[in-house]
C-alpha positions, -999 to 999 in steps of 0.1 A, spaced: 179 29 -64 176 23 -27 153 2 -5 134 35 4 124 42 -32 87 39 -38 72 22 -69 36 24 -80 26 -12 -89 -11 -16 -84 -40 7 -92 -69 12 -68 -91 -3 -96 -74 -36 -91 -80 -38 -54 -94 -14 -28 -77 -17 6 -98 -10 37 -112 -24 69 -127 -55 52 -101 -62 25 -84 -91 43 -49 -74 45 -34 -64 78 -33 -26 83 -4 -8 99 -3 28 110 26 46 92 30 82 102 1 102 86 -14 73 67 -22 35 69 -2 9 50 -16 -26 42 6 -57 42 5 -73 8 27 -104 6 63 -94 15 57 -56 11 33 -29 22 9 -8 1 2 29 7 -26 45 -12 -14 74 -33 -40 91 -57 -52 64 -81 -26 37 -72 -7 21 -43 30 28 -36 50 -2 -24 74 0 4 
């Protein structure tokens, strides 16, 4: 496993990232990531991938 592997850790039911969620947003290519502690979340279907 490498640092670039992506893991689904949190569902969108647990927390919904967006403009008013309190997490910093970062443009990342064709999508927006959200800073979540020491890692970033990227929405993917019904969960968030961490990277």
